C-alpha positions in Angstrom: 37.9 73.7 -16.9 36.7 77.0 -18.3 33.0 77.4 -17.2 31.1 80.3 -18.8 27.7 81.1 -17.5 25.1 83.5 -18.8 23.2 86.2 -17.0 20.0 84.3 -16.7 18.9 83.5 -13.2 16.7 80.6 -12.0 13.2 81.2 -10.6 12.4 80.3 -7.1 10.6 77.2 -8.4 13.6 76.1 -10.4 16.0 76.7 -7.6 13.8 74.8 -5.1 13.6 71.8 -7.5 17.4 71.6 -7.9 18.1 72.1 -4.2 15.6 69.4 -3.2 17.9 67.0 -5.1 21.4 68.4 -4.3 20.8 70.2 -1.0 21.3 74.0 -0.6 24.4 75.6 -2.2 27.2 76.4 0.2 28.9 79.2 -1.8 28.2 82.0 -4.2 30.0 80.0 -6.8 27.3 77.4 -6.6 24.6 80.0 -6.8 23.9 80.8 -3.1 21.9 84.0 -2.6 23.3 85.0 0.8 26.4 86.5 -0.8 28.6 85.5 2.1 31.1 84.2 -0.3 31.6 86.8 -3.1 34.9 85.6 -4.5 33.8 83.8 -7.7 37.3 83.5 -9.1 37.8 80.0 -7.7 35.5 76.9 -7.6 35.0 75.6 -4.1 34.4 71.9 -4.3 34.8 71.8 -8.0 36.4 68.3 -8.2 33.9 66.9 -5.6 31.0 68.5 -7.6 32.3 67.0 -10.9 32.2 63.6 -9.3 28.5 64.1 -9.0 28.0 64.7 -12.7 25.8 61.6 -12.8 23.2 63.7 -11.0 22.8 65.8 -14.1 20.0 63.7 -15.5 18.0 63.5 -12.2 18.6 67.3 -12.0 17.1 67.9 -15.4 14.1 65.7 -14.4 13.7 67.7 -11.2 13.3 71.0 -13.1 11.3 69.6 -15.9 8.9 67.8 -13.5 8.5 71.0 -11.4 8.1 73.6 -14.1 7.4 71.7 -17.3 10.5 72.9 -19.2 14.1 73.8 -18.5 15.1 77.4 -18.8 18.5 78.8 -19.4 18.6 80.1 -15.8 17.7 76.7 -14.4 20.2 75.0 -16.6 23.0 77.4 -15.5 22.1 77.0 -11.9 22.2 73.2 -12.2 25.5 73.5 -14.0 27.0 75.7 -11.2 26.0 73.1 -8.6 27.6 70.2 -10.5 30.5 72.1 -12.2 29.3 71.1 -15.7 29.8 73.3 -18.7 26.4 74.7 -19.7 27.1 73.8 -23.4 27.5 70.2 -22.4 24.4 70.2 -20.2 22.4 71.8 -23.0 23.5 69.0 -25.3 22.2 66.5 -22.8 18.9 68.3 -22.2 18.1 68.5 -25.9 19.0 64.8 -26.4 15.9 63.6 -24.7 12.4 63.8 -26.1 10.7 64.2 -22.7 12.6 67.4 -21.9 11.9 70.9 -23.3 14.2 73.9 -23.4 11.6 76.3 -24.6 8.5 77.5 -22.7 5.6 75.2 -22.9 2.4 74.6 -20.8 2.5 72.6 -17.6 0.4 69.8 -19.1 1.9 67.7 -21.9 -0.2 65.0 -23.6 1.8 62.3 -25.4 -0.4 60.5 -27.9 1.1 57.2 -29.2 1.2 56.9 -33.0 3.5 53.9 -33.2 2.9 50.4 -34.7 0.6 48.7 -32.2 -1.5 51.9 -31.7 -1.5 52.6 -35.4 -3.1 49.2 -36.0 -5.8 49.9 -33.4 -7.0 53.4 -34.5 -4.3 55.8 -33.6 -4.7 57.7 -36.8 -8.4 58.5 -36.0 -7.5 59.3 -32.4 -4.8 61.8 -33.6 -7.3 63.5 -35.9 -9.8 63.8 -33.2 -7.2 65.3 -30.8 -6.0 67.7 -33.4 -9.6 68.8 -34.0 -10.1 69.6 -30.3 -6.7 70.9 -29.4 -5.2 72.2 -32.6 -2.0 71.1 -34.4 0.6 69.1 -32.4 2.9 71.4 -30.5 0.5 74.3 -30.3 -0.2 75.4 -26.7 -3.8 75.8 -25.7 -5.4 77.2 -22.6 -3.5 80.4 -22.0 -0.3 80.8 -20.1 2.4 78.2 -19.5 1.2 77.6 -16.0 -2.2 76.2 -16.8 -2.2 75.4 -20.5 -1.9 72.2 -22.4 0.1 71.0 -25.4 -0.1 67.7 -27.1 2.4 65.8 -29.2 2.6 62.5 -31.1 4.7 60.0 -29.4 6.7 56.8 -30.1 5.6 53.6 -28.4 4.5 54.2 -24.8 4.8 50.5 -23.8 1.0 50.2 -23.4 0.4 48.1 -26.5 -2.1 45.7 -25.0 -4.4 48.6 -24.5 -3.8 50.5 -27.7 -4.4 53.2 -28.7 -2.7 54.8 -25.7 -1.8 58.2 -24.3 0.2 59.6 -21.4 -0.6 63.0 -19.7 2.1 64.6 -17.6 1.3 67.7 -15.4 4.4 69.5 -14.1 4.1 70.6 -10.5 5.2 70.2 -6.9 6.1 66.7 -5.6 5.9 66.1 -1.9 7.4 63.2 -0.1 9.5 62.2 -3.0 13.1 62.4 -4.0 13.6 65.3 -6.4 13.2 64.2 -10.0 11.5 61.0 -8.9 7.7 60.7 -8.6 5.9 60.4 -5.3 5.8 56.9 -3.8 2.3 56.6 -2.6 0.1 53.5 -2.7 -3.0 55.6 -3.2 -1.4 57.3 -6.2 -0.3 54.0 -7.6 -3.8 52.4 -7.2 -5.2 55.3 -9.2 -2.6 54.8 -12.0 -1.0 58.1 -11.5 1.5 59.9 -9.2 0.3 62.7 -7.0 1.8 64.9 -4.4 0.4 66.8 -1.5 1.2 70.5 -1.9 -0.9 73.3 -0.5 -4.1 74.4 -2.3 -2.3 77.2 -4.2 0.3 74.9 -5.7 -0.1 72.8 -8.7 0.7 69.1 -7.9 2.8 66.9 -10.2 0.6 64.3 -11.7 0.6 61.7 -14.5 -2.4 59.9 -16.0 -2.3 57.0 -18.4 -5.3 56.8 -20.8 -5.6 53.5 -22.6 -7.5 52.6 -24.6 -7.8 56.2 -25.4 -10.6 58.2 -26.9 -10.8 61.9 -27.5 -13.4 62.3 -24.8 -11.3 60.3 -22.2 -8.3 62.4 -23.1 -10.2 65.6 -22.6 -11.4 64.5 -19.2 -7.9 63.5 -18.1 -6.5 66.8 -19.4 -9.0 68.8 -17.3 -7.7 67.2 -14.1 -5.1 64.5 -14.3 -5.2 64.1 -10.5 -8.7 62.7 -10.6 -8.2 60.7 -13.8 -9.7 57.1 -13.8 -7.5 54.4 -12.4 -5.4 52.2 -14.6 -6.3 48.5 -14.6 -4.2 46.2 -12.5 -1.1 44.7 -14.1 -2.7 41.3 -14.1 -5.1 42.5 -16.8 -2.2 42.5 -19.2 -1.6 38.8 -18.6 -4.3 36.6 -20.2 -2.8 33.6 -18.4 -2.8 35.3 -15.0 -3.5 32.8 -12.2 -3.1 29.8 -14.4 -1.0 26.9 -13.1 2.3 26.2 -14.7 3.5 29.8 -14.9 7.0 30.6 -13.7 7.9 34.2 -14.4 4.4 35.5 -14.3 3.0 33.3 -11.5 2.7 36.2 -9.0 1.4 38.8 -11.5 -2.3 39.4 -10.8 -2.1 37.1 -7.7 0.0 39.1 -5.1 -0.4 42.6 -3.9 2.6 44.4 -5.6 2.9 46.7 -2.7 3.2 43.9 -0.1 6.6 42.5 0.8 4.9 40.0 3.1 2.6 38.8 0.3 5.6 38.4 -2.0 7.5 36.3 0.6 4.4 34.2 1.2 4.5 33.2 -2.5 8.1 32.1 -2.5 9.8 35.5 -2.5 13.5 35.7 -1.3 13.9 31.9 -1.3 16.3 32.3 -4.2 18.4 34.9 -2.4 18.8 32.6 0.6 20.0 29.8 -1.7 22.4 32.3 -3.4 24.0 32.9 -0.1 24.3 29.2 0.5 25.9 28.6 -2.9 28.3 31.6 -2.8 29.0 33.9 -5.8 30.9 31.3 -7.8 28.1 28.8 -7.1 25.4 31.2 -8.3 27.4 31.8 -11.6 27.8 28.1 -12.1 24.1 27.5 -11.7 23.2 30.3 -14.1 25.8 28.9 -16.6 24.6 25.3 -16.3 21.0 26.5 -16.8 21.9 27.9 -20.2 20.3 31.2 -19.5 20.6 33.5 -22.5 19.9 37.3 -22.4 16.3 38.1 -23.2 16.9 41.6 -24.6 17.6 40.4 -28.1 21.3 39.7 -28.3 20.9 36.3 -26.5 24.4 36.5 -24.9 25.0 33.8 -22.2 24.3 35.4 -18.9 26.6 33.1 -16.9 29.6 34.1 -19.2 28.8 37.8 -18.7 28.6 37.4 -14.9 31.8 35.4 -14.8 33.7 37.9 -16.9 32.6 40.7 -14.7 33.3 38.9 -11.4 36.8 38.0 -12.5 37.9 41.6 -13.2 40.6 42.8 -10.8 39.5 46.5 -11.0 36.9 47.6 -8.4 34.2 48.6 -7.7 32.0 46.4 -9.8 28.5 47.6 -10.8 25.3 46.0 -11.8 22.9 47.7 -14.2 19.3 46.6 -14.9 18.2 47.9 -18.3 14.5 48.6 -17.8 14.3 51.1 -20.7 12.3 48.8 -23.0 11.6 51.2 -25.8 11.3 48.8 -28.7 7.9 49.4 -30.3 5.5 46.6 -29.3 7.4 45.7 -26.1 5.8 45.9 -22.7 6.7 42.7 -20.8 9.1 44.4 -18.5 6.5 47.0 -17.5 4.0 44.3 -16.6 6.6 42.5 -14.5 7.6 45.7 -12.7 4.0 46.7 -12.1 2.8 43.3 -11.1 5.8 41.7 -9.3 8.3 44.5 -8.4 10.0 42.6 -5.5 11.1 39.8 -7.9 13.2 42.3 -9.8 14.7 43.7 -6.5 15.5 40.2 -5.4 17.0 39.2 -8.7 19.2 42.3 -8.9 20.5 41.6 -5.4 21.4 38.1 -6.4 23.2 39.3 -9.6 25.1 42.0 -7.6 26.2 39.3 -5.1 27.4 37.0 -8.0 29.5 39.7 -9.8 30.9 41.3 -6.7 28.9 44.6 -7.0 27.7 46.6 -4.0 25.7 49.1 -6.0 23.1 48.6 -8.6 21.4 51.0 -11.0 17.9 50.4 -12.3 17.5 52.5 -15.5 13.8 52.9 -16.0 11.8 54.2 -18.9 10.6 57.8 -18.3 7.2 56.8 -19.7 6.5 54.3 -16.9 5.2 56.3 -13.9 3.4 53.5 -12.2 6.3 51.1 -12.4 8.5 53.9 -10.9 6.2 54.3 -7.9 6.0 50.6 -7.3 9.8 50.1 -7.6 10.5 53.0 -5.3 8.1 51.5 -2.7 9.6 48.0 -3.1 13.2 49.4 -2.6 12.1 51.3 0.4 10.5 48.3 2.0 13.5 46.1 1.2 15.8 48.5 2.9 13.6 48.7 6.0 13.4 44.9 6.3 17.2 44.3 5.8 16.9 43.0 2.3 18.9 45.9 0.9 21.6 47.9 2.7 24.8 47.3 4.6 24.0 43.8 5.7 21.6 42.0 3.4 19.8 39.2 5.4 22.5 39.4 8.0 25.0 37.8 5.6 27.6 40.6 5.7 27.0 41.6 2.1 26.2 45.2 1.3 24.1 46.0 -1.7 21.7 48.8 -2.6 19.8 49.9 -5.7 19.3 53.4 -7.2 16.6 54.1 -9.8 17.6 56.4 -12.7 14.8 57.6 -15.0 15.3 57.7 -18.7 13.8 60.6 -20.6 12.6 59.4 -23.9 15.6 58.0 -26.0 15.3 54.6 -27.7 19.1 54.5 -28.1 19.6 54.3 -24.4 18.5 50.7 -24.6 22.0 50.1 -25.9 24.1 49.2 -22.9 26.9 51.7 -23.4 24.5 54.5 -24.3 22.7 53.7 -21.1 26.0 54.1 -19.2 26.6 57.5 -20.7 23.1 58.5 -19.8 23.6 57.5 -16.2 26.9 59.3 -16.1 25.3 62.6 -17.2 26.4 62.6 -20.8 24.4 62.3 -24.1 23.1 58.8 -24.5 25.4 57.8 -27.4 26.9 54.4 -27.8 30.6 53.8 -27.1 33.0 51.9 -29.4 33.9 48.3 -28.3 36.3 47.1 -27.1 36.7 47.7 -24.2 33.5 45.8 -23.3 31.3 46.6 -20.4 32.5 43.7 -18.3 36.0 45.4 -18.4 35.1 49.1 -18.5 31.4 49.8 -18.2 29.6 52.3 -15.9 32.1 54.9 -14.6 34.8 53.0 -16.4 34.5 50.0 -14.0 33.5 46.4 -14.7 29.8 46.2 -15.1 27.2 43.5 -15.7 24.1 44.8 -17.6 21.0 42.7 -17.9 17.3 43.5 -18.7 14.4 42.8 -16.5 13.3 39.5 -18.0 16.8 38.1 -17.9 17.2 38.9 -14.3 14.0 37.4 -13.1 14.8 34.1 -14.8 17.6 33.7 -12.2 15.0 33.2 -9.5 13.6 29.8 -10.8 17.1 28.7 -11.7 18.2 29.0 -8.0 15.0 27.7 -6.4 14.4 24.8 -8.8 18.0 24.1 -9.9 19.8 24.5 -13.2 18.9 21.0 -14.4 15.2 21.5 -14.0 15.3 24.9 -15.6 17.3 23.6 -18.6 14.7 20.8 -19.1 12.2 23.5 -20.2 12.5 24.8 -23.7 15.1 23.5 -26.2 18.8 22.7 -26.0 19.7 26.0 -27.6 17.0 28.2 -25.9 16.3 27.0 -22.3 13.6 28.1 -19.9 10.4 30.1 -20.4 10.0 33.2 -22.6 7.7 36.2 -22.3 6.0 37.3 -25.5 4.3 40.7 -26.1 1.4 40.1 -28.4 -0.4 43.1 -29.7 -2.1 44.5 -32.8 -5.2 42.9 -34.4 -5.8 40.1 -31.9 -8.6 39.2 -29.6 -6.5 38.7 -26.5 -3.4 41.0 -26.5 -1.0 40.9 -23.6 2.1 39.2 -22.2 2.2 35.4 -22.6 4.6 33.1 -20.9 5.5 30.0 -22.9 8.4 27.5 -23.1 10.9 28.1 -25.8 10.0 25.9 -28.7 6.3 26.8 -28.9 5.4 27.6 -32.4 4.2 30.9 -33.7 0.9 29.4 -34.6 0.3 28.1 -31.1 0.9 31.6 -29.7 -1.4 33.2 -32.3 -4.2 30.8 -31.4 -3.8 31.6 -27.7 -4.1 35.3 -28.6 -7.1 34.7 -30.8 -5.6 36.1 -34.0 -8.2 36.6 -36.7 -8.4 34.7 -39.9 -7.5 37.8 -41.9 -3.9 38.1 -40.7 -1.8 39.8 -43.4 1.6 39.9 -41.6 3.3 39.3 -38.3 6.1 41.5 -37.1 8.6 39.6 -34.8 11.0 41.5 -32.7 9.6 45.0 -33.0 10.8 47.7 -35.4 14.3 46.2 -35.3 12.8 42.8 -36.2 11.3 41.3 -39.3 8.0 40.4 -40.9 6.8 36.9 -41.5 3.8 35.6 -43.5 0.6 34.3 -41.9 1.3 30.9 -43.4 4.6 30.5 -41.5 2.8 29.4 -38.4 5.3 26.5 -37.8 8.2 28.7 -37.0 9.5 27.6 -33.6 9.8 30.5 -31.2 13.4 30.0 -30.2 16.6 32.0 -30.9 17.9 29.3 -33.2 14.5 28.5 -34.8 13.8 32.1 -35.8 17.4 32.5 -37.0 17.0 29.4 -39.2 13.7 30.9 -40.6 15.5 34.1 -41.6 14.0 36.3 -39.0 14.6 37.2 -35.3 13.0 36.7 -31.9 14.4 40.0 -30.6 12.8 41.1 -27.4 9.7 38.9 -27.9 7.4 41.3 -29.8 4.7 39.6 -31.8 2.7 42.3 -33.6 -0.2 40.9 -35.6 -1.6 43.0 -38.6 -4.8 42.1 -40.4 -5.9 43.1 -43.9 -7.2 46.5 -42.7 -3.6 47.7 -42.1 -1.7 49.4 -44.9 1.8 47.9 -44.8 3.4 50.8 -46.7 2.2 53.1 -44.0 3.7 50.8 -41.3 7.0 50.7 -43.1 7.0 54.5 -43.2 6.3 54.6 -39.5 9.2 52.3 -38.9 11.5 54.4 -41.0 10.4 57.6 -39.3 11.0 56.0 -35.9 14.6 55.1 -36.7 15.3 58.5 -38.3 14.0 60.2 -35.1 15.8 57.9 -32.7 19.2 57.8 -34.4 21.6 59.6 -32.0 23.5 61.0 -35.0 26.9 59.9 -33.8 27.9 57.8 -36.8 27.4 58.7 -40.5 25.9 55.4 -41.8 23.0 55.6 -39.3 22.6 59.4 -39.3 22.3 59.7 -43.1 21.1 56.2 -43.9 17.9 56.4 -41.8 17.0 59.7 -43.5 17.6 58.2 -47.0 15.6 55.2 -46.1 12.6 57.3 -45.1 12.9 59.5 -48.2 12.9 56.4 -50.5 9.9 54.9 -48.7 8.0 58.2 -49.2 8.7 58.2 -52.9 7.5 54.6 -53.4 4.5 54.8 -51.1 2.1 54.7 -54.1 4.2 52.8 -56.5 4.6 49.1 -57.3 6.6 46.9 -59.7 9.0 48.6 -62.1 8.1 52.1 -60.8 9.5 51.2 -57.4 12.5 49.2 -58.6 15.1 52.0 -58.5 14.3 53.1 -55.0 14.1 49.5 -53.8 17.7 49.0 -55.1 18.7 52.2 -53.3 17.1 50.9 -50.1 19.1 47.7 -50.3 22.3 49.6 -50.8 21.7 52.0 -48.0 20.4 49.2 -45.7 23.5 47.1 -46.3 25.7 50.1 -45.5 23.9 50.8 -42.3 24.1 47.1 -41.3 27.9 46.9 -42.1 29.1 50.2 -40.7 26.9 51.5 -38.0 28.4 51.7 -34.5 25.5 50.0 -32.7 22.4 47.9 -33.1 20.1 50.8 -34.0 21.7 51.4 -37.4 22.5 47.8 -37.9 18.9 46.7 -37.6 17.1 49.8 -39.0 16.6 48.1 -42.4 15.6 44.7 -41.2 11.8 45.2 -41.1 11.7 47.0 -44.4 13.9 44.3 -46.1 11.7 41.5 -44.8 8.5 43.3 -46.0 10.0 43.7 -49.5 11.4 40.2 -49.8 9.1 38.1 -47.6 5.7 39.9 -48.1 6.3 41.4 -51.6 4.8 44.6 -50.3 5.7 46.7 -53.4 5.0 44.1 -56.0 2.4 44.8 -58.6 -1.1 43.9 -57.5 -0.2 44.1 -53.8 -2.9 46.7 -53.2 -1.1 49.7 -52.0 -3.5 52.6 -51.3 -1.8 55.9 -52.1 -4.2 58.0 -50.1 -3.8 55.9 -47.0 0.0 55.6 -47.5 0.4 59.3 -47.8 -1.4 59.9 -44.5 1.7 58.9 -42.5 3.2 61.6 -40.4 6.2 62.0 -38.2 5.5 60.6 -34.7 7.7 63.2 -32.9 
């Protein structure tokens, strides 16, 4: 491998951030300063270092968290340590929205302008922020060490408290793994992560402000360490504490930091039964329960686990996809913040079933509180013998490693997620081979999302038959729904499959002026307010010509301009396309251009561009390599065909429609 490095050197801060993750360098080739090894013509430990390429993403996080951006010198130093070509590492660093490779202030304010926030006043909030801080991307407050820059952001997963914003202050993290936020109960209770450096050092800190106002953002920006506390996770569950809940029964009831509290409420009973059943018995129970994946594809979980377990190649891996980036989705965040031990237990069971001894939890980079809670839960589980070399004294070894995403919607696709963990750009792979054959690191891998995994717990504690008795024959068990937008009680709702859309809207106190409901998020489809009888099942929504997706139910009233929403959806897919395949890379741009042209048109004036949209949309659906391009046209198509959004007399407002702006 021909590695070419520039002349730039890392600062002491950058070097310290990388060394905290990788340990000190042991040769000049790796960037050691002592010059005891001056022969740079050979790479000591090159092969060993290349096997650690999967630490590239944590290394980029470490530098970005410490300094606020990734300089050429820092990137070169990290590449020397891992024997990664700098050009490849630059491609990875520039792939993610949360990283910067140009100087910027230590404080970055992410203001959500996506669908749920747009329906709850994000446009006005953005205007107020711009009036105070200047245009997006313009640094304020002097030098890069103490200034501030703000930028519009895609969905932050805080839809029940829209409009929302996230402030990140780069600085020193004490008592935490490099690139991972500090694990302190006090910091979590305050809804932020903090460290304990000396008075002259700036601490790393995050602050969530939701619902956000310009004044609240100004106060948080002045000192994110003392920002007001986030409300408890239970506040996002209108049903919290009610009898009959299964997946959410502990959220808002138990202390998410207390392993003893979790066990007092039934925790780890499922893992004990898993050991009684054995791996094959666990897979049989999950199969008999009819559990389908909750991420949107609805693939049978038991079949996936059986296919992974039966592969002769080893090692096997388990990956939890907690990178819920679909606009309008926040159920996994609520579970991880309110009941983190349930996910740790469920991952342990899944790993046992598929023969994996190592699990990776890929977490959204925009979820700082979930990160702290999961870090704490994993640490407690290790201490108490619930993770490690001998889980519960059963001779089974299993451990979990958290990997943080960095702002890339495409990494929700399973193979793109694998590439991201491995230290490459998060671009989807062609299939076959499928992940159960060659997944993470080229080995058999079972990948499930958070909601899918925690459904395994009631299956094992109550039995497959009892679980399958809930819901319908084609969609068994309970389902989590993320309700947001113009409703009186937004939040995560747990209901049995088969509940109608109207029943859910009544629970969420939807107004009488509903104009449209978006099911499944940006990749889903719109339905009319008179379609309240649609059963919320995989087969029911499919028969109705729409999709259940990840469980998003975004309610829009008559104050929301639908052309503006469609433009935002188009902008989202244009921004989030990885660019790997032509149909998606070009099609998402053409879709946005056409929607801009017809924003103030109806009827015959829009007919030509609507025909073009159909042609482009069909090409993306037929030829894109992954689900992003295949679904990028769905919401627009449903709005045209189902809602008649561009028909004459629909009431498009050209002034409002033209206000839309790119969210990145």
